[in-house]
C-alpha positions as CSV (number, residue, x, y, z in Angstrom):
1,M,107.4,192.7,181.1
2,N,104.4,192.2,183.4
3,N,105.8,194.5,186.0
4,F,105.2,197.4,183.6
5,F,101.5,196.9,183.7
6,Q,100.5,196.7,187.4
7,P,97.3,198.5,188.4
8,G,96.9,201.7,190.3
9,K,99.3,204.7,190.7
10,D,102.4,202.5,190.4
11,K,101.2,201.5,186.9
12,I,101.3,205.1,185.7
13,M,104.8,205.6,187.1
14,T,106.1,202.3,185.6
15,L,104.5,203.1,182.2
16,R,106.2,206.4,182.2
17,S,109.5,204.8,183.2
18,Y,109.1,202.2,180.5
19,N,108.3,204.8,177.8
20,S,111.4,206.8,178.8
21,F,113.5,203.7,178.7
22,R,112.0,202.8,175.3
23,L,112.7,206.3,173.9
24,T,116.2,206.3,175.3
25,L,117.0,202.9,173.8
26,L,115.5,203.9,170.4
27,I,117.6,207.1,170.4
28,G,120.7,205.1,171.4
29,T,120.1,202.5,168.6
30,V,119.8,205.3,166.1
31,F,123.1,206.8,167.5
32,I,125.0,203.6,167.0
33,C,123.6,203.2,163.5
34,G,125.0,206.7,162.7
35,V,128.3,205.7,164.2
36,A,128.5,202.6,161.9
37,E,127.4,204.5,158.8
38,G,129.8,207.4,159.6
39,M,132.7,205.0,160.1
40,L,132.1,202.8,157.0
41,L,132.0,205.6,154.4
42,P,135.5,207.0,154.9
43,L,137.1,203.8,156.2
44,I,136.2,201.6,153.2
45,S,136.9,204.4,150.7
46,A,140.4,204.9,152.2
47,L,141.2,201.1,152.3
48,L,140.1,200.6,148.7
49,D,142.0,203.6,147.6
50,E,145.2,202.3,149.2
51,R,144.7,199.1,147.2
52,G,144.6,201.0,143.9
53,V,140.9,200.9,143.2
54,P,140.1,203.7,140.7
55,P,138.2,206.7,142.3
56,I,135.2,206.2,140.0
57,I,134.8,202.5,140.9
58,N,135.3,203.4,144.6
59,G,132.6,206.1,144.3
60,I,130.2,203.6,142.7
61,G,130.8,201.2,145.5
62,T,129.9,203.9,148.0
63,T,126.4,204.0,146.5
64,A,125.8,200.4,147.6
65,L,124.6,201.6,151.1
66,Y,122.1,204.0,149.5
67,I,121.0,201.5,146.9
68,G,120.2,199.0,149.8
69,M,118.2,201.7,151.6
70,L,116.3,202.7,148.5
71,A,115.6,199.1,147.3
72,A,114.4,198.0,150.7
73,A,112.1,201.0,151.5
74,P,109.0,200.1,149.4
75,F,108.8,196.6,151.0
76,M,108.9,197.6,154.7
77,E,105.3,198.4,155.6
78,K,103.6,195.0,155.5
79,P,106.4,193.0,157.1
80,M,106.5,195.5,160.0
81,Q,102.8,195.3,160.4
82,R,103.2,191.5,160.7
83,F,106.3,191.3,162.9
84,G,106.2,194.5,164.9
85,Y,108.6,197.4,165.6
86,K,110.9,195.4,168.0
87,S,111.5,192.6,165.5
88,F,112.3,195.0,162.7
89,L,114.7,197.0,164.9
90,F,116.4,193.9,166.1
91,T,116.7,192.4,162.6
92,G,118.0,195.7,161.1
93,L,120.7,196.2,163.8
94,M,121.6,192.5,163.7
95,L,122.2,192.8,159.9
96,I,124.5,195.8,160.5
97,T,126.3,194.0,163.3
98,V,127.0,190.8,161.4
99,S,128.1,192.7,158.3
100,L,130.6,194.7,160.4
101,F,132.1,191.5,161.7
102,L,132.4,190.1,158.2
103,F,134.2,193.1,156.6
104,P,137.7,192.2,157.7
105,L,137.5,188.6,156.8
106,Y,137.9,189.1,153.0
107,I,139.1,192.3,151.4
108,N,137.4,192.4,148.1
109,L,135.6,195.2,146.2
110,W,132.5,193.1,145.3
111,F,132.3,191.3,148.7
112,W,132.4,194.7,150.4
113,F,129.8,196.0,147.9
114,I,127.4,193.2,149.0
115,L,128.1,193.8,152.7
116,R,127.4,197.6,152.2
117,L,124.2,196.6,150.5
118,A,123.3,194.6,153.5
119,V,124.2,197.4,155.8
120,G,121.9,199.7,153.7
121,I,119.0,197.3,154.1
122,G,119.6,197.0,157.8
123,D,119.9,200.7,158.1
124,S,116.6,201.2,156.3
125,M,114.8,198.6,158.5
126,L,116.2,200.2,161.7
127,H,115.4,203.8,160.8
128,F,111.9,202.9,159.5
129,A,111.0,201.1,162.7
130,A,112.6,203.7,165.0
131,Q,111.1,206.8,163.4
132,T,107.7,205.2,163.1
133,W,107.7,204.0,166.7
134,I,108.9,207.3,168.0
135,T,106.4,209.3,165.9
136,I,103.3,207.2,166.8
137,G,104.4,206.6,170.4
138,S,104.9,210.3,171.2
139,P,102.2,212.6,172.4
140,H,101.4,215.3,169.9
141,E,102.8,218.1,172.2
142,K,106.2,216.2,172.5
143,R,106.4,214.8,169.0
144,G,108.7,217.5,167.6
145,R,111.0,217.3,170.5
146,N,111.3,213.5,170.4
147,I,111.9,213.4,166.6
148,A,114.5,216.2,167.1
149,L,116.3,213.9,169.6
150,Y,116.1,211.2,166.9
151,G,117.8,213.5,164.4
152,L,120.3,214.8,166.9
153,S,121.4,211.3,168.0
154,F,121.9,210.2,164.4
155,G,123.9,213.3,163.6
156,L,126.1,212.9,166.6
157,G,126.7,209.2,165.7
158,F,127.5,210.2,162.1
159,A,130.0,212.7,163.5
160,V,131.6,210.2,165.9
161,G,131.9,207.4,163.3
162,P,134.9,208.8,161.4
163,L,136.9,208.9,164.6
164,L,136.9,205.1,164.6
165,V,139.0,205.2,161.4
166,R,142.0,206.2,163.6
167,L,141.8,202.7,165.1
168,L,143.4,201.4,161.9
169,V,146.8,201.9,163.6
170,F,146.0,198.9,165.7
171,G,145.2,196.7,162.7
172,L,142.6,196.5,159.9
173,P,140.0,194.5,161.8
174,I,139.9,196.8,164.9
175,P,137.6,199.6,163.6
176,F,135.1,197.0,162.3
177,I,135.1,194.9,165.4
178,T,134.8,198.0,167.6
179,G,131.8,199.2,165.6
180,A,130.2,195.7,165.7
181,A,130.8,195.5,169.5
182,A,129.1,198.8,170.0
183,C,126.1,197.6,168.1
184,L,125.9,194.5,170.4
185,V,125.7,196.8,173.4
186,F,122.4,198.1,172.1
187,L,121.2,194.9,170.4
188,I,120.9,193.0,173.7
189,P,118.7,195.5,175.5
190,L,116.3,195.6,172.6
191,L,115.1,192.2,173.8
192,L,113.7,193.9,176.9
193,L,111.2,196.0,174.9
194,K,107.6,194.9,174.5
195,N,106.8,194.3,170.8
196,E,104.2,196.7,169.4
197,Y,102.6,196.9,166.0
198,P,101.5,199.8,163.8
199,E,97.9,200.2,163.0
200,T,96.7,198.2,160.0
201,L,93.7,198.6,157.7
202,S,90.6,196.7,158.6
203,P,90.0,193.5,156.6
204,D,87.0,195.1,154.9
205,S,88.9,198.0,153.5
206,R,92.0,196.0,152.6
207,S,90.4,194.8,149.3
208,E,89.4,198.4,148.4
209,V,92.4,200.4,149.4
210,R,95.4,199.3,147.3
211,W,99.0,200.2,148.1
212,L,99.2,202.7,145.2
213,N,96.0,204.3,146.4
214,R,97.3,204.7,149.8
215,C,100.5,206.2,148.4
216,G,98.3,208.7,146.6
217,Q,96.6,209.5,149.9
218,V,99.9,210.2,151.6
219,V,101.1,212.4,148.7
220,F,97.9,214.3,148.6
221,A,97.9,214.9,152.3
222,A,101.6,215.6,152.8
223,W,103.3,216.4,149.5
224,S,105.0,219.5,150.7
225,G,106.7,217.5,153.5
226,L,108.0,215.0,150.9
227,V,109.4,217.9,148.9
228,A,111.2,219.1,152.1
229,T,112.8,215.6,152.6
230,F,113.9,215.6,149.0
231,G,115.4,219.0,149.5
232,F,117.3,218.0,152.5
233,G,118.7,214.9,150.8
234,F,119.8,217.2,147.8
235,L,121.3,219.7,150.2
236,E,123.2,217.2,152.4
237,A,124.6,215.1,149.5
238,S,125.6,218.1,147.3
239,L,127.5,219.6,150.3
240,N,129.3,216.4,151.2
241,N,130.2,215.4,147.7
242,S,130.4,218.7,145.7
243,F,131.7,221.2,148.3
244,P,135.3,219.7,148.3
245,I,135.4,220.0,144.5
246,F,134.2,223.6,144.7
247,A,136.7,224.4,147.4
248,L,139.8,222.9,145.7
249,R,138.9,224.6,142.4
250,N,138.7,228.0,144.2
251,G,142.0,227.8,145.9
252,F,141.1,226.4,149.3
253,R,143.4,223.8,151.0
254,L,142.4,220.4,152.3
255,E,142.8,221.7,155.8
256,D,140.2,224.5,155.0
257,I,137.7,221.9,153.7
258,S,138.1,219.8,156.9
259,S,137.3,222.9,158.9
260,L,134.5,224.3,156.8
261,L,132.4,221.3,155.9
262,P,131.6,220.2,159.5
263,M,130.3,223.7,160.3
264,F,126.9,223.0,158.7
265,V,126.5,219.8,160.7
266,A,127.7,221.5,163.9
267,G,125.2,224.3,163.4
268,G,122.4,221.7,162.9
269,L,123.3,219.8,166.1
270,L,123.2,223.0,168.1
271,T,119.6,223.9,167.1
272,Q,118.1,220.5,166.5
273,L,116.4,220.1,169.9
274,P,115.4,223.8,170.3
275,I,113.8,223.9,166.9
276,G,111.9,220.7,167.6
277,V,110.5,222.2,170.9
278,I,109.6,225.5,169.1
279,G,107.8,223.5,166.4
280,D,105.7,221.8,169.0
281,R,104.6,225.2,170.4
282,V,104.2,227.5,167.4
283,G,103.4,224.8,164.8
284,R,105.6,223.3,162.1
285,K,103.4,224.6,159.2
286,K,104.6,228.2,160.2
287,L,108.2,227.2,161.1
288,L,109.1,225.1,158.1
289,P,108.7,227.7,155.3
290,L,110.2,230.4,157.5
291,L,113.4,228.5,158.3
292,S,113.7,227.3,154.7
293,L,113.6,230.9,153.4
294,L,116.1,232.0,156.0
295,G,118.3,229.0,155.1
296,A,118.1,230.0,151.4
297,G,119.2,233.4,152.3
298,A,122.2,232.0,154.2
299,F,123.3,230.0,151.2
300,V,122.9,233.0,148.9
301,L,125.3,234.8,151.2
302,A,127.6,231.8,151.0
303,G,127.7,232.2,147.3
304,V,128.4,235.9,147.6
305,F,131.3,235.2,150.1
306,S,132.4,232.0,148.4
307,F,136.0,233.5,148.0
308,S,136.4,234.0,151.8
309,F,137.2,231.3,154.3
310,Y,135.6,233.2,157.2
311,G,132.7,234.2,155.1
312,L,131.9,230.5,154.4
313,L,132.7,229.6,158.0
314,F,129.9,232.0,159.2
315,T,127.4,231.4,156.5
316,L,127.6,227.6,156.6
317,S,127.3,227.7,160.4
318,A,124.2,229.9,160.1
319,A,122.7,227.7,157.4
320,G,123.2,224.6,159.6
321,M,121.6,226.3,162.6
322,L,118.6,227.3,160.4
323,I,117.9,224.1,158.3
324,G,120.3,221.5,159.7
325,S,117.2,219.9,161.3
326,L,115.1,220.1,158.2
327,Y,114.7,216.3,157.9
328,S,113.6,215.7,161.5
329,M,111.2,218.7,161.2
330,S,109.8,217.3,158.0
331,M,109.2,214.0,159.8
332,S,107.1,215.7,162.4
333,Y,105.4,217.9,159.8
334,V,104.3,214.9,157.7
335,S,103.1,212.9,160.7
336,D,101.0,215.9,161.8
337,M,99.1,215.7,158.5
338,L,98.6,211.9,158.3
339,S,96.3,209.5,160.2
340,R,98.2,207.0,162.4
341,S,97.6,204.1,159.9
342,L,99.3,206.1,157.1
343,I,102.4,207.3,159.1
344,P,104.4,204.1,158.3
345,L,103.8,204.6,154.6
346,G,104.5,208.3,155.0
347,N,107.9,207.4,156.5
348,I,108.7,205.0,153.6
349,L,107.9,207.7,151.0
350,M,110.0,210.2,153.0
351,S,112.9,207.8,152.8
352,V,112.4,207.3,149.1
353,C,112.3,211.1,148.5
354,Y,115.4,211.6,150.6
355,S,117.3,208.9,148.7
356,F,116.4,210.5,145.3
357,G,117.5,213.9,146.6
358,S,120.8,212.3,147.8
359,M,121.3,210.9,144.3
360,A,120.4,214.1,142.5
361,G,122.4,216.5,144.7
362,P,126.0,215.5,143.8
363,V,125.1,215.4,140.0
364,A,123.4,218.8,140.1
365,G,126.1,220.3,142.4
366,N,128.9,219.3,140.1
367,V,127.1,220.7,137.0
368,L,126.5,224.0,138.8
369,I,130.2,224.2,139.8
370,G,131.0,223.8,136.1
371,L,128.5,226.5,135.0
372,V,129.2,229.0,137.9
373,P,132.5,228.0,139.4
374,Q,132.4,230.4,142.4
375,G,128.9,230.4,143.9
376,G,126.8,228.1,141.6
377,L,126.7,225.3,144.2
378,F,125.3,227.5,146.9
379,Y,122.8,229.3,144.6
380,G,121.5,225.9,143.5
381,I,120.9,224.8,147.1
382,S,119.2,228.1,147.9
383,L,116.8,227.6,144.9
384,I,115.9,224.1,146.3
385,L,115.2,225.7,149.7
386,I,113.0,228.4,148.2
387,L,111.1,225.5,146.4
388,V,110.6,223.9,149.9
389,A,109.3,227.1,151.4
390,L,106.9,227.8,148.5
391,S,105.6,224.2,148.4
392,S,104.8,224.4,152.2
393,T,103.1,227.8,151.9
394,I,101.0,226.8,148.9
395,H,100.1,223.4,150.5
396,Q,98.9,225.1,153.7
397,S,96.9,227.6,151.7
398,L,95.2,224.9,149.7
399,R,94.5,222.9,152.9
400,A,93.0,226.0,154.6
401,N,90.7,226.7,151.6
402,H,89.7,223.0,151.5
403,N,88.8,223.1,155.2
404,R,86.7,226.3,154.7
405,M,84.9,224.7,151.8
406,D,84.1,221.7,153.9
407,Q,82.7,223.8,156.7
408,S,80.6,226.1,154.5
409,G,79.5,223.7,151.9
410,Y,80.5,226.0,149.0
411,P,83.7,227.6,147.6
412,V,85.0,230.6,149.5
413,D,86.2,233.6,147.4
């Protein structure tokens, strides 16, 4: 790696080249993680269903991946401070790769539950290291764009993953081996990266600033961003899990569901990068509440036109274009309000909030479908997005008042 740090003009160019290489590799790693996750969810559910596993048990098994992510999240910060971004990325991707190779060796519900748990832990390690490295390593004026690329790459990977299920026609091991081999393609180049470390607290302050205290600092500084990540988890999981139930109960065919559900994701992929760039220019504190309100309006319209295939096609596409990038925008928004030393902990709390939202979404969505069969699901999502917009607006108002008080020395009427 010494060639990246030669003096003079060449040093600047090689540093730029290295930074571009690092960003490209991080984005590629996140993409392949999305492919693995997008492949595993439908593939394992289908294989277990073919073997007569009851749907409820099958569904509980699916939660293993999210349980692994949620269980690992609180324990990420200190190990990454000790071992660095590169080590965390490599270990996380290695855990996913080895698990994929092991899946076809023994077809058993509990064995696969443990492997999915391991994939969830590896997924959490990989995302935590990648998003923190991208956030801290990006200049402020390009942070939104780079995080948007992160979100875009995962979304594309998640969309590509289910296509690997078709490889089952060549034999059960083939999709797993293909996914694992793709992970290896990105695993080896990770060794070329220079290991870097997040900022840590000074030894003097370590005894005074406890972990819960620092969590309180993050929540106080960026609570509206955490509400936004919870909201996106709620939205995404309720759509993926509850929308098919809503559609079947309202006379839509399976073919209609397969056409409608991807429209939200497709809309988000189209606008992910432009919204990230716009956020860098006009400010995410203005953009986040505006897009959340517009997204809420799109879901209200989805409820109104819930009887119409083309009405849902249009409104879900519009909603995806408006708030399909809410998670990546929230990442940038939170990092804007935190010091560099608190960004890793902020990313952990965002992951926790997203996981809780993902767990709450399907439960609330199914309850709303029972209460209001036609549009209840969409009205519930719109209320969550209104909450996101209000929390962001209130938070920014409180911060502005606090800053004025600091400057003047007394409260401002």
